N, C-alpha and C positions, 0 to 999 in steps of 0.2 A: 522863528527868529529868536536869538538870545540877546539879552541886554546886559551890558556890563554894569557893575554896581555903581559906577561913577556917572553913567550916562542916562540910566533909565528914569531918574527922577525929573531931570530937566525936560526930557522929551514928553513924559506923561503930563506934567504940570502945564506945559505949553499947550497941550491939546484939550485940557479940561474945559476951557471956555468955549472951544470949538464944539465939543460934544454937547455941552449944556444948551447951546443954541440950535444945533443941527439935529441931534439925535434924541428922540424920545421914542423908545421902543416898547412894544407891547410885551408884558411880562408873562403872557399866557403861552399859547402854543407857538406862535410865529415870532421868532426873535427879530425878524427883519421887517415886521409890520410897523410902519411909522404912525405915531400919534401926533395930533395937532398940539402944539405948545400953547401954553396960556398966553394970551395977548397976541397970538399969531393970526393974521387975517387968512381968510379962505384962499385968496390968491397966493399969498406967500406959502401956505401949506401945500397947495397944488404944485407950485414950482419946486419946492423941496422934494416932494414925492416923485416928480418927474426926473429930477436930478438923480435921486437915489435909484430909481428903477433903471435908468439908462447907464449910469456909470458906477454904481456901487453893488447893486443886487447880484449881478453876475459873478462878482468876486467872491461873495459869500457862497454862491451855488457851486462854483468850481472848487473852492476850498473844502466844502462839505463832501464833495465826491472824493477828494484826496484823503480826507480824514477817514471816511468810511473804508477806503482801501487799506489804510494802515491798520485800522481796528479789525478788519476781516482777515488780516494776514495770519493771525494766530501767534504772532511773536511779540505781543504787547504785554508789558508788566503794569497792571493797573495800580494807581496810587492808592494808599490807604486813607482812611477817613481823617486821620490826624494831619497828614500832609495836605489833603484837600482843604481842610479847614484853614490851614496856614496860608495856602495859596489864595483862597477867597478873601481872607482877612487882608492880605497884602493889596489885592486889586480893589477891594472895596474902599480902602483908604484913599484911593485916587479917583475912582470912578463913581463912588457913591451909589445912587439909585440906578445909574447906567450900567451896573456890573453885569446885567443880563445880556449885554452884547458879547460877553466872553463865553465861548463854548469850552467848558472845562474838560471835555473829553480829550482835548489836545494834550492835556497834562499826563494822560496815560502814555501817550507817545513820547513826550519829553522825559518822563520817568524812566522809559526804556533805554534811552540813549545817554542819560546823565547819571554818572556814578555818585556825584556829590548831591544828595537830596536837598541840601540847603540852597542850592542854586536853581532848582526846578521852578520855583515861583517867578524867577526873573525871565523865564522864557515867555515869548509873546506869541499867542496863537496866530496861525497864518491868516485866518479870515479877518481877525482884528487888525493885523498889520497891513494887509493888502487893501482892505476896505477903507481904512481910515488914515493910518500913518502914511502909507505910500501915496494915497490920494491927496493928502494934505501937502506933502512936500513935492509931489510930481503931478500937478494938475493935469488929468488926462485930456482935457480940452486943449491945453497948450502943447501937449506932447504928441498930438495926433499926427502932424506932418512927419515927425521922426519915426513914428510907429507904422507908417504906411508902407507896406511891402512893395507897392508899385514903384517906389523910389530906390529900393535896395540895389538894383542894378546900376543906378547912378551913384549912390553913396559908396558902394563897394565894388567897383569895376574889376578889381583883380581877384576878388574872392571866388571860391568855388561854390556857386549857388545853383539850386535846381533850375533847369532850363524853363524859361517863361514862354508859353505858347501864345497867350493873349492876356489882356488886362481889361478890367471894367473900372472905369473912372467916371463917377456920377452915372449918367445914363448912356455913356459912350463906351465903345469897345476899341481897344488899341492892340496892335500886334507887339511883338517883342522889341520893335524899333520905335515904339511910341507913336506909330502912325494910325490914324483912325481907320477902322475897318467896319464892315457891315455885319449884321447878324448872320447872314448867309455864309460869310467868310469864317466866322467863328464856328459855325456848325461844320463847315468843311474841315477845319483844323481838328475838331473833335473826332470826326469820322476817320481821319488819317492816322489816328493813334489808337492802339488797342486799349490803353488805359491812360487816364489823366487824373490829376488831383486838383480839385477846386478848393481854394483856401480864401478865407476872409483876408482882405488886404491889411486889416488892423484888428487887434483884439477887441477894440471898442466899436468896430464897424457895425452898422445896422443892417447891411446887406452883404 
């Protein structure tokens, strides 16, 4: 994601207080390993770790897979040391000791697509954006109902969607008409088709 010169300062400054309270990351091997904040109780720390593990960690993991795919493509133009130093200086001025949450390998990708090298530092790494910015403005706990694929047939009745054979809602199974069916009926539906695709109902779903 790229930031305009006029918008990036306000957004980053708004999130600094959020980072200082929520994110204390290990600077060693694991950028995603949370550390207990000074003055934070054990209960608060455990709650924060649980929130991170359930709603944030997977965003880092998915982004890391995408980044590795880009880097392995063989079409990347790595940034030079001078540009890397400029980028780190820019982000350090806003993130301070939390700068290690930035995976600077993304800037090899941004350097490849951006002709104006003065603008490269304004790009925001995907993992940083989706793990923190997107999470801050779009609370995943609040957006869960809209993200639930079980409701897509109701939300978009005229859209061309894949045919739904059955659904799992909580511990119950429903057919394509939202009627409760048994496990035996689910197995019968599966046997009646050569191939089926099973998908999580939501990106954040636990099952």
